[in-house]
C-alpha positions in Angstrom: 10.1 -1.2 -6.8 8.8 -2.3 -3.0 5.2 -3.8 -3.2 2.9 -4.9 -0.4 1.0 -8.4 -0.5 -2.0 -6.4 -0.9 -0.5 -3.8 -3.5 0.5 -7.1 -5.5 -2.4 -9.2 -5.6 -4.0 -6.0 -7.3 -1.1 -5.5 -9.7 -2.2 -9.1 -10.8 -5.8 -8.1 -11.2 -4.8 -5.4 -13.6 -2.7 -8.1 -15.9 -5.2 -10.1 -15.6 -7.9 -7.5 -16.9 -5.5 -6.5 -19.5 -5.4 -10.2 -20.9 -9.1 -9.9 -20.8 -9.1 -6.6 -23.1 -6.7 -7.8 -25.5 -9.0 -10.9 -26.0 -12.3 -8.8 -26.0 -10.6 -6.7 -29.0 -9.8 -9.7 -30.9 -10.5 -7.7 -34.7 -7.4 -5.5 -33.7 -5.4 -8.6 -32.7 -5.8 -10.3 -35.7 -5.2 -7.2 -37.5 -2.2 -6.7 -35.4 -0.9 -10.0 -36.6 -1.2 -9.6 -40.3 0.7 -6.7 -40.0 3.1 -7.8 -38.4 3.5 -11.2 -40.5 3.6 -8.8 -43.5 6.6 -7.0 -42.3 7.8 -9.8 -41.1 7.9 -11.3 -44.6 8.8 -7.7 -46.2 12.1 -7.4 -44.3 12.9 -10.6 -45.2 12.5 -10.5 -48.9 14.4 -7.1 -48.9 17.6 -8.3 -46.8 17.3 -11.4 -49.3 17.9 -9.2 -52.0 20.5 -6.9 -50.4 22.4 -10.2 -49.8 22.2 -11.4 -53.5 25.7 -12.4 -54.7 26.8 -11.7 -51.9 28.3 -14.1 -49.1 28.2 -12.1 -45.5 27.4 -8.0 -45.1 29.3 -6.4 -41.9 29.8 -9.9 -40.1 26.7 -11.1 -40.9 26.0 -14.1 -42.9 22.8 -14.4 -44.8 21.8 -17.2 -42.0 22.6 -14.8 -39.4 20.5 -12.4 -41.2 17.4 -14.9 -40.9 17.1 -15.6 -37.1 18.8 -11.9 -37.0 15.1 -10.9 -38.8 12.6 -13.6 -36.8 14.2 -12.8 -33.2 14.3 -8.9 -33.8 10.5 -10.0 -34.5 9.9 -11.6 -31.6 11.5 -8.6 -29.4 9.1 -5.7 -31.0 6.0 -8.7 -30.6 6.1 -8.2 -27.1 5.0 -4.7 -26.8 3.0 -3.4 -29.5 0.8 -0.5 -30.2 -1.6 -1.9 -28.1 0.2 -1.5 -25.4 2.1 2.0 -25.7 -2.1 3.1 -26.7 -3.5 2.1 -24.1 -1.3 4.3 -21.9 -0.9 7.2 -23.6 -5.0 6.7 -24.2 -5.6 7.4 -20.6 -3.8 11.1 -20.6 -5.7 12.1 -23.7 -9.3 11.2 -22.6 -8.7 12.0 -19.2 -9.5 8.7 -17.6 -5.9 8.6 -15.8 -7.5 10.9 -13.4 -9.3 7.8 -11.8 -6.1 6.4 -11.3 -5.0 9.6 -8.9 -7.9 8.4 -7.1 -6.3 4.5 -6.7 -3.8 3.4 -4.0 -1.6 2.2 -6.6 1.2 3.9 -8.4 0.7 5.3 -12.0 3.6 3.7 -13.2 3.5 -0.4 -12.0 -0.2 0.0 -12.9 0.8 0.7 -16.5 4.0 -1.9 -15.9 1.6 -4.9 -14.5 -1.2 -4.2 -18.0 1.7 -4.2 -20.2 2.8 -7.4 -18.9 -0.8 -8.8 -19.1 -1.4 -8.0 -22.5 2.4 -9.6 -23.6 1.3 -12.7 -22.4 -1.4 -12.9 -25.1 -0.2 -10.6 -27.6 3.6 -10.7 -27.4 3.9 -14.4 -27.0 0.8 -15.3 -28.8 2.3 -13.7 -31.8 5.8 -14.7 -31.6 4.5 -18.2 -31.1 2.2 -18.4 -34.3 4.3 -16.2 -36.7 7.7 -17.2 -35.5 6.5 -21.2 -35.9 5.4 -19.8 -39.5 8.6 -18.3 -40.7 10.4 -21.6 -38.9 9.0 -23.6 -41.3 8.3 -21.3 -44.2 11.9 -19.5 -44.2 14.2 -22.1 -43.1 15.2 -19.7 -39.8 17.2 -21.8 -36.9 18.7 -20.6 -33.9 21.2 -21.5 -31.9 20.9 -24.5 -29.6 23.3 -23.9 -27.1 21.5 -24.1 -23.7 23.0 -21.5 -21.4 22.6 -19.4 -24.6 19.2 -19.4 -24.5 18.8 -18.7 -20.9 20.7 -15.6 -21.3 18.4 -14.9 -24.8 15.5 -15.5 -22.5 16.4 -13.3 -19.7 17.8 -10.5 -21.8 14.5 -10.8 -24.0 12.6 -10.0 -20.7 15.5 -7.3 -20.0 14.2 -5.6 -23.5 10.6 -5.3 -22.6 11.1 -3.6 -19.1 13.7 -1.5 -21.0 11.2 -0.9 -24.4 8.4 -0.1 -21.3 10.1 2.5 -19.4 10.8 4.4 -22.9 7.5 3.9 -24.2 5.8 4.9 -20.5 8.2 8.2 -20.7 7.4 8.8 -24.4 3.4 8.2 -23.5 3.5 11.0 -20.6 4.7 13.7 -23.0 1.0 13.7 -23.6 0.2 15.5 -20.7 1.5 18.0 -22.5 0.1 18.0 -26.2 -3.3 16.6 -27.5 -2.2 13.8 -29.8 -0.4 11.4 -28.9 -0.3 10.4 -32.5 2.9 12.4 -33.4 4.8 11.2 -30.3 4.4 7.8 -31.1 5.7 8.2 -34.8 9.1 10.0 -33.1 9.6 7.3 -30.7 8.8 4.2 -32.7 11.5 5.8 -35.5 13.8 6.5 -32.9 13.6 3.6 -31.2 13.6 1.4 -34.0 16.9 3.5 -35.8 19.0 3.6 -32.8 17.9 0.0 -31.3 18.7 -2.1 -34.2 15.4 -3.1 -35.1 15.6 -1.7 -39.0 19.2 -2.3 -39.5 22.2 -4.1 -37.8 24.2 -1.3 -35.0 27.1 -2.9 -36.9 26.1 -2.0 -40.4 26.1 1.8 -38.8 29.0 4.7 -39.5 31.7 4.0 -36.6 30.4 7.2 -34.7 26.9 6.5 -35.0 27.1 2.6 -33.6 29.2 4.3 -30.8 26.4 6.7 -30.0 23.4 3.7 -30.1 25.5 1.7 -27.7 25.8 4.4 -25.5 21.8 4.8 -25.0 19.7 3.1 -23.8 17.7 1.8 -27.2 20.3 -1.2 -28.0 19.2 -3.0 -25.2 15.5 -3.2 -27.0 16.6 -5.5 -29.9 20.5 -5.3 -30.1 21.1 -7.4 -26.7 19.1 -10.0 -27.3 19.8 -10.6 -30.7 23.6 -10.7 -30.4 23.3 -13.4 -27.3 20.5 -15.4 -29.4 23.0 -15.4 -32.4 25.5 -16.5 -30.1 27.8 -13.2 -31.4 29.2 -13.4 -27.7 30.7 -14.5 -25.6 28.6 -16.2 -22.0 31.0 -13.5 -19.7 29.9 -10.7 -22.4 26.2 -11.8 -22.5 26.4 -11.8 -18.6 27.7 -8.0 -19.0 25.1 -6.7 -21.4 22.1 -8.1 -19.6 23.8 -6.4 -16.5 23.9 -2.9 -18.9 20.3 -3.4 -19.5 19.4 -3.4 -15.8 21.8 -0.2 -15.1 19.2 1.4 -17.9 16.0 0.0 -16.4 16.2 1.5 -13.4 18.3 4.5 -14.3 14.9 4.8 -16.5 12.1 4.0 -13.9 13.7 6.6 -11.7 13.6 9.1 -14.4 9.9 8.1 -15.6 8.8 8.7 -11.8 10.0 11.7 -11.7 8.8 13.0 -15.3 5.1 11.6 -13.7 6.0 14.0 -10.9 6.2 16.3 -13.4 3.2 15.9 -15.8 0.6 15.5 -12.8 0.8 19.2 -12.3 -0.3 20.1 -16.0 -3.9 17.9 -14.9 -6.7 20.8 -14.9 -10.0 19.2 -13.6 -12.9 21.2 -14.8 -16.2 20.4 -12.9 -17.5 19.4 -9.9 
């Protein structure tokens, strides 16, 4: 992904504009905040009921599961529906044509916008709701310095993995008239195979092996296992390496899909 200094400044500008748009739509942010908070509490209560009378389940203690829920929320909050809808929205309403006239790559521009919204929508949500969860639910995370560094790198990598998947699913809107079906299908598959709904170790052997062979596990499973100290340091670096292998492959696949998608554009008028 070679970027010149001039192009880099343009992408920075796009990221800043995305941050401003997030602030402009404050009501949407507040509603996302409340929905995320309610979802976190609901999942906590559900798993609390599941663990009643049990010391551990599939290798997870109740304390580890609490931390798992918090980290899962952190990861998923970094790239929400707002970022995803901004990509598909450009295709559905036709404003993608303006991007074709600009001297920037559509894929890199959308990544810049996504990272810009992540700074406010993702990080602020994580800080506010994460802090509330720590104080109200008693959730704690490991304090190992190297482990937390690896978790930080893995979490950043998970954003890129999720972006690549979201980007390609959004491009499918070139062949449809609505993004809602694509969004819900993508969300269902991602949440299941990434471990966002249930840890992958809870799956049957064949399904766990399948999930581990796909890129989705790099979104939640990898950063969560690193955060919980369930991997050695060497293994953690290997898992991060796998994340970046998928990032490169998915990025290239996204470029190929874009080259096919733009052939679907039909321009009316003069």
